[in-house]
C-alpha positions as CSV (number, residue, x, y, z in Angstrom):
1,M,0.0,0.0,0.1
2,P,1.6,3.2,-1.1
3,V,0.5,6.3,1.0
4,Y,0.7,9.9,0.2
5,N,-1.5,12.4,2.1
6,G,-4.2,9.9,2.7
7,E,-5.2,10.5,6.3
8,Q,-9.0,11.0,5.5
9,Y,-9.7,7.3,4.6
10,L,-6.5,5.7,5.6
11,A,-7.6,3.9,8.7
12,E,-10.7,2.3,6.7
13,A,-8.3,0.9,4.1
14,I,-5.9,-0.6,6.6
15,E,-8.7,-2.0,8.8
16,S,-10.2,-3.8,5.8
17,I,-6.7,-5.6,5.2
18,L,-6.1,-6.5,8.7
19,A,-9.6,-7.9,8.9
20,Q,-9.0,-10.5,6.0
21,T,-10.2,-14.0,6.5
22,F,-6.8,-15.1,5.1
23,N,-4.3,-13.8,7.5
24,N,-0.9,-15.1,6.6
25,F,0.4,-11.9,4.9
26,E,2.6,-8.9,5.5
27,L,1.3,-5.4,4.9
28,I,4.0,-3.4,3.4
29,I,3.4,0.4,3.6
30,I,5.6,3.1,2.2
31,D,4.7,6.7,3.3
32,D,5.8,8.7,0.3
33,G,6.6,11.9,2.1
34,S,3.1,12.8,3.3
35,T,2.6,16.2,4.7
36,D,-0.7,15.5,6.4
37,A,-1.3,13.2,9.4
38,S,-1.0,10.0,7.5
39,L,2.3,9.0,9.3
40,E,0.7,9.4,12.6
41,V,-2.1,7.1,11.6
42,L,0.3,4.6,10.2
43,R,2.5,4.6,13.4
44,V,-0.7,3.6,15.6
45,Y,-1.2,0.7,13.2
46,E,2.4,-0.4,13.1
47,K,2.3,-0.6,16.8
48,R,-0.9,-2.4,16.8
49,D,-0.2,-5.2,14.2
50,S,3.1,-7.0,13.7
51,R,2.3,-7.8,10.2
52,I,2.7,-4.2,9.1
53,R,6.1,-3.2,7.7
54,L,6.2,0.6,7.5
55,I,8.8,2.6,5.6
56,T,8.9,6.4,5.5
57,R,10.9,8.5,3.1
58,E,10.9,11.7,1.0
59,N,8.3,12.0,-1.9
60,R,9.1,10.5,-5.1
61,N,6.3,8.9,-7.3
62,L,3.8,6.3,-7.5
63,A,5.6,4.0,-9.8
64,T,8.9,4.3,-7.8
65,T,7.1,3.6,-4.5
66,L,5.3,0.5,-6.1
67,N,8.7,-0.9,-7.2
68,D,10.2,-0.2,-3.8
69,I,7.2,-2.3,-2.1
70,V,7.8,-5.0,-4.9
71,S,11.5,-5.3,-4.0
72,L,10.5,-5.8,-0.3
73,A,7.8,-8.4,-0.9
74,R,8.7,-11.9,0.5
75,G,5.4,-13.7,-0.2
76,K,4.6,-15.9,-3.2
77,W,1.6,-13.4,-4.2
78,L,1.7,-9.7,-4.1
79,A,-1.8,-7.9,-3.7
80,R,-2.2,-4.3,-4.5
81,M,-4.3,-1.9,-2.2
82,D,-5.0,1.9,-2.4
83,Q,-5.2,4.2,0.8
84,D,-8.7,5.2,0.1
85,D,-10.5,2.0,-0.8
86,I,-12.0,-0.9,1.1
87,A,-11.1,-4.6,0.7
88,L,-14.0,-7.0,1.5
89,P,-13.0,-9.5,4.2
90,Q,-12.8,-12.5,1.9
91,R,-10.8,-10.7,-0.8
92,F,-7.5,-12.4,-0.2
93,E,-9.1,-15.9,0.4
94,R,-11.2,-15.8,-2.7
95,Q,-8.4,-14.6,-4.9
96,L,-6.0,-17.2,-3.7
97,Q,-8.6,-19.8,-4.4
98,W,-9.3,-18.4,-7.9
99,L,-5.6,-18.3,-8.8
100,Q,-5.1,-21.9,-7.7
101,Q,-8.3,-22.9,-9.6
102,T,-7.3,-21.0,-12.9
103,E,-3.6,-21.4,-12.7
104,A,-3.4,-17.7,-13.6
105,D,-0.5,-15.3,-12.8
106,I,-2.6,-12.2,-12.0
107,T,-6.2,-11.7,-10.9
108,G,-8.3,-8.7,-10.1
109,S,-11.9,-8.7,-9.2
110,W,-15.1,-6.9,-9.7
111,V,-15.4,-3.6,-7.9
112,Q,-18.2,-1.6,-6.5
113,R,-17.9,2.2,-6.8
114,F,-18.9,4.4,-3.8
115,G,-18.4,7.8,-2.3
116,T,-20.4,9.8,-4.7
117,S,-23.7,9.3,-6.6
118,D,-21.7,6.9,-9.0
119,R,-22.3,3.6,-7.4
120,R,-22.0,1.4,-10.4
121,L,-20.8,-2.2,-10.0
122,V,-17.9,-2.7,-12.4
123,R,-17.9,-6.2,-13.8
124,L,-14.5,-7.0,-15.3
125,R,-13.7,-9.7,-17.9
126,Q,-13.0,-13.2,-16.5
127,T,-11.0,-15.1,-19.1
128,D,-7.4,-14.8,-20.3
129,D,-8.3,-14.1,-23.8
130,A,-11.2,-11.8,-23.1
131,I,-9.0,-9.7,-20.8
132,K,-6.3,-9.4,-23.5
133,M,-8.9,-8.3,-26.0
134,E,-10.0,-5.7,-23.7
135,L,-6.6,-4.5,-23.3
136,L,-6.6,-3.4,-26.9
137,F,-9.1,-0.7,-25.8
138,C,-8.6,0.1,-22.1
139,S,-7.1,-1.2,-19.0
140,P,-8.8,-4.6,-18.1
141,F,-8.2,-4.4,-14.3
142,A,-9.0,-2.3,-11.3
143,H,-5.4,-1.7,-10.1
144,P,-6.2,-1.8,-6.3
145,S,-7.9,-5.1,-6.7
146,I,-4.9,-6.8,-8.2
147,M,-3.0,-9.9,-6.8
148,M,0.0,-11.3,-8.9
149,R,2.9,-13.6,-8.7
150,T,5.8,-11.8,-6.9
151,T,8.4,-13.4,-9.0
152,L,6.8,-12.2,-12.2
153,I,6.2,-8.7,-11.0
154,K,9.8,-8.5,-9.7
155,Q,10.9,-9.2,-13.3
156,L,8.9,-6.6,-15.1
157,C,8.4,-3.9,-12.4
158,Y,6.5,-0.6,-12.9
159,D,7.9,1.9,-15.3
160,N,7.8,5.5,-14.1
161,T,8.2,6.7,-17.7
162,W,4.5,6.0,-17.8
163,E,3.4,7.8,-14.7
164,K,-0.3,8.2,-14.4
165,V,-0.8,5.2,-16.6
166,E,1.8,2.8,-15.1
167,D,-0.8,0.1,-14.4
168,Y,-1.9,0.0,-18.1
169,D,1.7,-0.1,-19.2
170,L,2.4,-3.0,-16.8
171,W,-0.6,-5.0,-18.0
172,E,0.2,-4.5,-21.7
173,R,3.8,-5.6,-21.0
174,A,2.6,-8.6,-18.9
175,A,0.2,-9.7,-21.7
176,R,3.1,-9.6,-24.2
177,A,5.3,-11.5,-21.7
178,G,2.6,-14.3,-21.6
179,W,1.1,-13.9,-18.1
180,K,-2.1,-15.6,-17.8
181,M,-4.8,-13.1,-16.7
182,T,-8.2,-13.4,-14.9
183,N,-10.6,-11.5,-12.7
184,V,-12.7,-13.1,-10.0
185,P,-16.3,-12.6,-11.0
186,E,-17.3,-11.3,-7.5
187,V,-17.1,-7.8,-5.9
188,L,-14.0,-7.9,-3.6
189,L,-13.1,-4.3,-3.4
190,L,-15.1,-1.2,-2.8
191,Y,-13.5,1.5,-5.1
192,R,-13.9,5.0,-3.7
193,I,-14.8,7.9,-6.0
194,H,-13.8,11.3,-5.0
195,D,-15.6,14.5,-5.9
196,T,-12.4,16.1,-6.9
197,Q,-11.6,16.4,-10.6
198,I,-8.4,15.4,-12.5
199,S,-6.8,18.5,-13.8
200,T,-7.2,19.2,-17.6
201,K,-3.3,19.0,-18.0
202,T,-3.1,15.6,-16.2
203,A,-6.1,14.2,-18.1
204,N,-4.6,15.2,-21.4
205,S,-1.3,13.7,-20.5
206,Q,-3.1,10.4,-19.5
207,Q,-4.9,10.3,-22.7
208,Q,-1.7,10.7,-24.7
209,L,0.2,8.1,-22.8
210,T,-2.7,5.7,-23.0
211,Q,-3.0,6.2,-26.7
212,L,0.9,5.1,-27.0
213,I,0.4,2.0,-25.0
214,R,-2.9,1.1,-26.8
215,Q,-1.1,1.5,-30.2
216,R,1.8,-0.5,-29.0
217,Y,-0.4,-3.5,-28.1
218,W,-2.6,-3.3,-31.3
219,E,0.7,-3.6,-33.2
220,F,1.7,-6.6,-31.2
221,V,-1.6,-8.3,-31.7
222,C,-1.7,-7.4,-35.4
223,Y,1.9,-9.0,-36.0
224,S,1.0,-12.0,-33.9
225,M,-2.1,-12.6,-36.1
226,D,-0.5,-11.5,-39.3
227,L,-2.9,-8.5,-39.7
228,D,-2.1,-5.4,-41.8
229,P,-0.3,-3.0,-39.4
230,K,-1.6,-0.1,-41.8
231,C,-5.1,-0.8,-40.6
232,V,-4.0,0.0,-37.1
233,D,-2.9,3.4,-38.1
234,E,-6.3,4.1,-39.5
235,L,-8.1,2.8,-36.3
236,M,-5.8,4.9,-34.0
237,K,-7.2,8.1,-35.8
238,I,-10.6,7.3,-34.3
239,F,-9.1,7.3,-30.9
240,K,-7.2,10.5,-31.7
241,F,-10.7,12.2,-32.6
242,S,-9.7,12.6,-36.3
243,P,-12.5,10.9,-38.0
244,S,-12.8,12.7,-41.2
245,S,-9.6,11.3,-42.7
246,I,-10.2,7.7,-41.8
247,N,-10.1,4.8,-44.3
248,M,-13.0,2.9,-43.2
249,D,-12.4,0.0,-45.4
250,A,-9.1,-0.6,-43.5
251,V,-11.0,-0.4,-40.0
252,D,-13.6,-2.8,-41.3
253,A,-11.0,-5.3,-42.6
254,L,-9.2,-5.1,-39.2
255,F,-12.4,-5.7,-37.2
256,T,-13.5,-8.4,-39.4
257,K,-10.4,-10.4,-39.0
258,L,-10.3,-9.8,-35.4
259,L,-13.9,-10.9,-34.8
260,Y,-13.5,-13.9,-37.0
261,S,-10.7,-15.2,-34.9
262,R,-12.6,-14.9,-31.6
263,Q,-15.6,-16.5,-30.0
264,G,-17.6,-16.1,-26.8
265,E,-16.7,-13.2,-24.3
266,S,-13.7,-12.1,-26.4
267,R,-15.9,-11.5,-29.5
268,V,-18.5,-9.7,-27.5
269,I,-15.8,-7.3,-26.1
270,I,-14.5,-6.6,-29.5
271,F,-17.8,-5.9,-30.9
272,D,-18.9,-3.7,-28.1
273,H,-15.8,-1.5,-28.2
274,M,-16.0,-1.5,-32.1
275,T,-19.7,-0.2,-31.7
276,R,-18.5,2.6,-29.6
277,L,-15.8,3.4,-32.1
278,Y,-18.3,3.5,-35.0
279,F,-20.4,6.0,-33.0
280,R,-17.4,8.4,-32.9
281,V,-17.1,8.5,-36.7
282,A,-20.8,8.4,-37.5
283,A,-21.1,12.1,-38.2
284,S,-18.4,12.2,-40.8
285,N,-18.8,8.7,-42.4
286,P,-22.3,8.3,-43.8
287,T,-21.7,4.6,-44.6
288,V,-21.0,3.7,-41.0
289,V,-24.6,2.4,-40.5
290,F,-24.3,0.0,-43.4
291,R,-20.7,-1.0,-42.3
292,W,-21.9,-1.7,-38.7
293,G,-25.0,-3.6,-39.9
294,R,-22.8,-5.9,-42.0
295,L,-20.5,-6.7,-39.1
296,N,-23.5,-7.2,-36.9
297,R,-25.1,-9.7,-39.2
298,D,-21.9,-11.8,-39.2
299,Y,-20.7,-11.3,-35.6
300,G,-23.2,-9.5,-33.4
301,K,-26.3,-10.7,-31.6
302,G,-29.8,-10.1,-32.8
303,L,-30.9,-7.5,-35.4
304,G,-29.3,-4.6,-33.6
305,L,-32.2,-2.3,-34.6
306,S,-31.9,0.1,-31.8
307,T,-28.1,0.6,-32.3
308,K,-28.6,1.1,-36.1
309,F,-31.3,3.7,-35.5
310,Q,-28.9,5.6,-33.0
311,L,-26.0,5.4,-35.5
312,M,-28.4,6.8,-38.2
313,I,-29.4,9.6,-36.0
314,F,-25.7,10.4,-35.1
315,S,-24.9,10.4,-38.9
316,L,-27.9,12.5,-40.0
317,L,-27.5,15.1,-37.4
318,R,-23.9,15.2,-37.6
319,I,-23.2,14.6,-33.9
320,H,-19.5,15.0,-33.6
321,V,-17.4,13.3,-30.9
322,D,-16.0,16.7,-29.8
323,G,-19.6,18.4,-29.6
324,V,-21.8,19.3,-26.6
325,L,-24.6,17.1,-27.8
326,F,-22.3,14.0,-28.1
327,R,-21.1,14.6,-24.5
328,Q,-24.6,15.0,-23.2
329,L,-25.8,11.9,-24.8
330,K,-22.8,10.1,-23.3
331,K,-23.5,11.6,-19.9
332,F,-27.1,10.6,-19.7
333,H,-26.7,7.1,-21.2
334,V,-29.0,7.7,-24.1
335,W,-26.7,5.5,-26.1
336,K,-24.3,2.8,-24.9
337,A,-21.1,4.0,-26.6
338,S,-18.5,6.1,-24.9
């Protein structure tokens, strides 16, 4: 557990770990130069429970702190925890059972959001292939819910070059390294949402770094499946919000081959994300309704009449991804794409 100025919720987070039904663990905490009362809270718990190993030092950054914790870990498995979340009592026990059952190298879990009006239950993908397909579009894990093999994370480590998206970078490198991935299909962590907003500068930086990692993984998957890498360049334009210059034939060809190669949960993930991306280009690509319909016929579920109608509206009304109406529709869940 890395800690930096977390006094407000720190006690709840620590209590939730100390109350685990599986109790053979060490809780390694590094206070990363906190300027609030975090260290005082940590000292109290350090005296109370011998399983806590507390290290204090000057402020560095999250990735460096995580790597310092990794270097100190002595257990077979390493679990992540944030200073403001709450682990349910059976978290460690269930994750260890699941890892043994699946023979996976890393597992997360479903999470329940709390702290604001956003109380969504986040159901993350379960199978290895589905998680690796999700990775093409976004991070497939809730970082503070993770448990992973200590020997493997010691080999890869976090990379502070990718600060703010160091977890997405790690999962992408782990996938390329062949880690077997899974998520326990149960809520094992309460994920606190704060009212504070990420600054525009930080959000822009995160978006840019995420795009670089995403493209890196797309290129890896295309190479491993003998897909045309030029198609990836066209697809990346959609993520970069430049839909008017996209070669949609190339994008269609990429998704057709990818969908054809997958079944079950993996195909559903690809199709759902593809649909979201096609909404982004509907305003400037009038053929998108036909294109989506053709792919839905071959790889979707049902007629998809509702989605086709919505795509048609976005196309006819020219609802652009950078427009106010697009953001409002997204905000109020009038449509499923994001």
